[in-house]
C-alpha positions in Angstrom: 21.2 107.5 -144.2 19.1 110.6 -144.1 15.7 110.0 -142.6 13.8 113.2 -142.9 11.4 113.5 -140.0 9.1 115.6 -142.1 8.8 112.7 -144.6 8.8 109.7 -142.3 7.2 110.5 -139.0 7.0 106.9 -137.9 10.7 106.2 -138.1 12.4 105.6 -134.8 16.1 106.2 -134.5 18.1 103.8 -132.3 20.0 106.8 -130.7 19.4 110.5 -130.8 22.1 113.0 -129.6 20.7 116.3 -128.6 23.4 118.9 -128.8 26.5 118.8 -131.0 28.9 120.0 -128.3 31.8 118.2 -126.7 29.9 115.4 -125.1 27.5 114.9 -128.0 30.2 114.7 -130.6 32.6 112.6 -128.5 29.7 110.1 -128.1 28.9 110.3 -131.8 32.6 109.7 -132.6 32.7 106.6 -130.4 29.5 105.2 -132.0 30.8 105.9 -135.5 34.2 104.3 -135.1 32.9 101.2 -133.4 31.8 98.5 -135.9 29.2 97.3 -133.4 27.0 100.3 -134.2 27.3 100.2 -138.0 23.8 98.9 -138.3 22.3 101.4 -135.7 20.5 104.6 -136.9 21.8 107.7 -135.2 20.7 111.3 -135.4 22.5 114.4 -134.1 20.3 117.5 -133.5 21.6 121.0 -132.9 20.4 124.4 -134.0 24.0 125.3 -134.9 26.0 124.0 -137.9 29.2 124.2 -135.7 31.1 126.1 -138.3 32.9 128.6 -136.0 35.7 128.3 -133.5 33.6 129.2 -130.4 35.9 127.8 -127.7 39.1 125.9 -127.0 39.6 122.8 -124.8 42.7 122.1 -122.7 43.6 118.9 -120.9 46.6 116.9 -119.7 47.4 113.3 -120.6 50.3 110.9 -120.9 51.4 109.8 -124.4 49.7 110.7 -127.7 46.1 109.9 -126.8 43.2 109.6 -129.2 43.2 113.2 -130.4 46.8 113.7 -131.5 45.7 114.7 -135.0 43.7 117.6 -133.5 46.1 119.0 -131.0 46.8 122.6 -131.8 49.6 123.0 -129.3 51.1 121.2 -126.3 53.3 122.2 -123.4 55.7 120.3 -121.2 56.3 122.9 -118.5 54.1 125.3 -116.5 54.4 127.9 -113.8 52.1 128.9 -110.9 52.2 132.4 -109.5 50.8 133.9 -106.3 51.6 136.9 -104.2 53.9 134.8 -102.1 55.8 132.5 -104.6 56.4 131.3 -108.1 56.4 127.6 -108.7 58.0 126.1 -111.8 56.9 122.6 -112.8 57.9 120.0 -115.4 54.9 118.0 -116.4 56.6 114.8 -117.6 55.3 112.1 -118.2 52.2 114.3 -118.8 51.8 117.0 -121.4 49.2 119.8 -121.4 47.3 120.1 -124.7 44.9 122.4 -126.5 42.3 121.6 -129.1 40.4 124.2 -131.0 36.7 123.6 -131.2 36.5 124.2 -135.0 39.0 121.5 -135.6 37.1 119.1 -133.4 33.8 120.0 -135.0 35.2 119.6 -138.5 36.8 116.2 -137.7 33.5 114.7 -136.4 31.4 116.3 -139.1 33.7 114.7 -141.8 33.0 111.3 -140.2 29.3 112.0 -140.1 29.3 112.8 -143.8 30.9 109.5 -144.7 28.6 107.3 -142.6 25.2 106.4 -144.0 23.8 105.4 -140.7 24.0 108.9 -139.1 22.0 112.0 -139.8 22.8 115.6 -138.7 19.7 117.9 -138.3 20.0 121.6 -137.7 17.0 122.1 -135.5 16.3 123.6 -132.1 14.9 121.2 -129.6 12.0 122.6 -127.5 11.3 119.5 -125.4 11.7 115.7 -125.0 8.9 113.4 -123.8 8.8 109.6 -123.2 6.6 106.9 -121.7 6.8 103.2 -121.3 3.8 102.5 -123.6 5.5 103.7 -126.8 8.9 102.4 -125.7 10.7 105.4 -127.2 11.3 109.1 -126.6 9.8 111.9 -128.7 12.0 115.0 -129.4 10.0 118.1 -130.2 11.6 120.5 -132.8 9.0 123.2 -133.4 6.5 121.8 -135.9 8.3 118.5 -136.2 9.0 115.6 -133.9 11.7 113.0 -134.0 11.5 109.6 -132.3 14.4 107.6 -130.8 14.7 104.5 -128.7 17.2 106.4 -126.5 18.1 110.0 -126.3 21.4 111.5 -125.0 20.5 115.0 -124.0 23.1 117.7 -123.3 20.6 120.5 -122.5 20.7 121.8 -118.9 17.7 120.5 -117.1 15.1 122.9 -115.7 15.6 121.3 -112.3 19.2 122.7 -112.2 18.1 126.1 -113.4 15.4 126.4 -110.7 17.4 124.7 -107.9 18.3 127.0 -104.9 19.9 124.4 -102.5 23.1 123.4 -104.4 26.3 125.4 -104.5 26.5 127.1 -107.9 29.8 128.8 -108.4 30.7 129.9 -111.9 34.0 129.6 -113.7 33.7 132.6 -116.0 36.3 134.0 -118.2 37.3 136.1 -121.2 40.4 135.5 -123.2 42.2 137.1 -126.2 44.5 135.5 -128.7 47.2 138.0 -129.5 50.1 138.3 -131.9 53.1 140.5 -131.0 55.6 142.2 -133.2 58.6 140.8 -131.2 59.5 137.5 -129.6 57.5 137.5 -126.4 56.8 134.0 -125.2 58.5 130.6 -124.4 56.1 128.4 -126.4 56.8 125.3 -124.4 55.9 126.9 -121.0 52.4 128.1 -120.0 51.1 129.8 -116.9 48.4 127.7 -115.3 47.4 130.4 -112.7 48.7 133.8 -111.9 47.0 135.2 -108.8 49.2 138.3 -108.6 46.6 140.2 -110.7 43.4 138.9 -109.0 40.4 141.2 -109.0 39.9 142.5 -105.4 39.4 139.7 -102.9 37.9 137.3 -105.5 39.3 134.0 -106.6 40.5 135.2 -110.0 43.7 134.7 -112.0 45.4 135.1 -115.3 45.9 132.0 -117.5 48.5 132.3 -120.3 49.0 129.8 -123.1 51.8 130.7 -125.6 51.2 129.2 -129.0 54.4 130.4 -130.6 57.2 132.9 -129.8 54.8 135.7 -130.7 51.3 134.3 -130.3 49.4 133.5 -127.1 46.0 133.2 -125.4 45.7 135.5 -122.4 42.7 134.7 -120.3 41.3 136.2 -117.1 39.3 133.7 -115.1 37.1 133.9 -112.0 35.9 131.1 -109.7 33.0 132.7 -107.8 29.3 133.3 -107.5 28.8 136.5 -109.5 29.6 137.6 -113.1 31.4 140.8 -113.9 31.2 143.4 -116.6 33.3 142.9 -119.7 35.4 145.9 -118.8 36.7 144.0 -115.7 38.1 141.3 -118.0 39.3 143.8 -120.6 41.1 146.1 -118.2 42.8 143.2 -116.4 44.0 141.6 -119.7 45.3 144.9 -121.1 47.1 145.7 -117.9 48.6 142.3 -117.8 49.9 142.4 -121.4 51.3 145.9 -121.0 52.7 145.8 -117.4 53.4 142.2 -116.6 54.3 140.7 -119.9 55.8 144.1 -121.0 54.3 143.8 -124.5 53.6 147.2 -126.1 52.9 146.3 -129.7 50.4 143.6 -130.4 47.1 142.9 -132.1 44.1 140.8 -131.1 43.3 137.9 -133.4 40.4 136.3 -131.6 38.3 136.6 -128.5 36.7 133.8 -126.4 34.3 134.0 -123.5 32.6 131.4 -121.4 30.8 130.4 -118.3 31.2 126.9 -116.8 29.1 125.7 -113.8 31.0 124.6 -110.7 28.3 122.9 -108.8 27.5 120.0 -106.5 24.0 119.6 -108.0 22.8 116.0 -108.5 22.2 115.9 -112.3 21.4 112.2 -112.2 17.9 112.9 -111.0 16.9 113.9 -114.5 17.9 110.6 -116.2 15.1 108.2 -117.3 14.7 104.9 -119.0 14.8 106.6 -122.4 16.8 109.7 -121.7 20.3 110.1 -120.4 21.8 113.5 -119.6 25.3 114.0 -120.9 28.0 116.7 -120.7 27.5 119.6 -118.4 23.8 118.5 -118.1 25.0 115.1 -116.8 27.5 116.4 -114.3 30.4 115.5 -116.5 32.4 118.7 -115.8 34.8 118.3 -112.9 33.1 120.6 -110.3 36.3 121.9 -108.7 38.1 122.8 -111.9 35.8 123.0 -114.8 37.9 120.6 -116.9 35.8 118.3 -119.0 37.6 117.0 -122.2 39.3 113.8 -120.9 36.5 113.3 -118.3 34.0 113.2 -121.2 36.1 110.7 -123.1 36.1 108.4 -120.0 32.4 108.7 -119.4 31.5 108.2 -123.1 33.5 104.9 -123.1 31.5 103.7 -120.1 28.2 104.5 -121.9 29.3 102.8 -125.1 30.3 99.7 -123.2 26.8 99.5 -121.6 25.1 99.9 -125.0 27.2 97.1 -126.4 26.3 94.9 -123.5 22.6 95.8 -123.9 22.4 97.1 -120.4 20.2 99.8 -119.0 22.3 103.0 -119.0 23.8 103.6 -115.6 24.9 107.3 -115.9 28.6 107.7 -115.3 29.6 109.7 -112.2 32.6 110.3 -109.9 33.2 108.0 -106.9 31.5 109.2 -103.7 34.8 110.4 -102.1 35.7 112.6 -105.0 32.3 114.1 -105.0 32.8 114.8 -101.3 36.2 116.5 -101.9 34.7 118.7 -104.6 31.7 119.6 -102.4 34.1 120.7 -99.6 36.2 122.7 -102.0 33.2 124.4 -103.5 31.8 125.2 -100.0 35.1 126.9 -99.1 35.1 129.1 -102.2 31.3 129.9 -101.9 31.7 131.1 -98.3 35.3 132.5 -98.4 36.0 133.4 -102.0 39.2 135.2 -101.0 40.7 131.9 -100.0 41.3 130.8 -103.6 44.8 132.1 -103.9 45.8 130.4 -100.6 44.2 127.1 -101.5 45.9 126.8 -104.9 49.3 128.0 -103.5 49.2 125.2 -101.0 47.9 122.7 -103.6 50.7 123.3 -106.0 53.5 123.9 -103.5 52.8 120.9 -101.3 52.1 118.4 -104.1 53.9 117.5 -107.3 52.1 118.4 -110.5 52.0 114.7 -111.4 50.1 114.0 -108.1 47.8 117.0 -108.8 46.9 115.7 -112.3 46.4 112.2 -110.9 44.1 113.5 -108.1 42.1 115.7 -110.5 41.7 112.6 -112.8 40.3 110.8 -109.8 42.9 108.1 -109.9 44.6 108.5 -106.5 44.6 106.1 -103.6 43.0 107.0 -100.2 46.5 107.5 -98.8 47.4 109.9 -101.6 44.1 111.7 -101.0 44.9 112.1 -97.4 48.3 113.7 -98.2 46.6 116.2 -100.4 43.9 116.9 -97.8 46.6 117.5 -95.2 48.3 120.0 -97.5 45.1 122.0 -97.4 44.3 121.5 -93.8 42.8 124.7 -92.3 39.9 126.0 -90.2 38.2 127.0 -93.5 38.2 123.3 -94.7 37.1 122.0 -91.3 34.1 124.4 -91.3 33.3 123.4 -94.9 33.5 119.7 -94.1 30.9 120.1 -91.3 28.7 122.4 -93.5 28.7 119.7 -96.2 28.2 116.9 -93.6 25.1 118.4 -92.1 23.5 120.0 -95.2 
């Protein structure tokens, strides 16, 4: 089905997905693979054709999962490094997996091309309006407009951009995919965090994902309020490759760079009867870690279930206690950014990696949460708790 909005201005799609990123395409995938939506008209709108590998996603899970055919590499062991200790961890029954964006985009686009009820439009959205009289939303794309009974919008809301009350840390990073002349890596073991090379007193670390015995992604990451110049990333990565990994001869294959919000902002305030915010714009990124792939999968399933039951969309969100934990963590890093190394050293040394994954997946019991909280007990967290409580 290819309803051209220029030719049929009166046509109203059942669902419009604004933004062909992780959340938009995971939602599209669920709608396309569920027979219930075969008769529904769907449109995906994005200014990009999604033909480049602009990022990678990593996540942990047990078993094969739903994305086995797209997994570029997986790991069964990891290590954490700080100035005080090195912690080696076996992940079983979990594994840590990487998916390249271009493979994900290509997979979903292939499904779009074979389904007549979905249209992909390469247009830039300038705004979305709705009212109860028309019973649909109108998506403005320059000179043209597109109508839909419900819009799933992944654009960051203006309310977030102008907000000054919420904590707004940034997970910002730059990484290089390198190929070495000699065998340099154990391709089954990755470094989840290496704080031995942090930048000054910031919460910053190196992240190393070996893809083979002579290829790897080396990424320098910050959890803080302020961005840095490219030279800070570049110098740290080069020094790490030369002096920590002791690699002298290598070439750079690809470069990736990104910024992920780590915030306690309430994104649900921008949802309406006809418009549901999704992805980063819907608060789907885990505030304390920046991970989003499996979380998006979970939230998309909740939305699809509501659509099938013909319910008003109740935007998915974390349980209140996990939101509280994240707010406290963000508060500590916002006020004492140098504490990052200490926090994560305690986190990984006092808890098993399986418990850590379970906690970050928000599947722990209150008693397990208490154990984790006690492992991080300090004056910094007590102060942060009261700052959050009385904010």
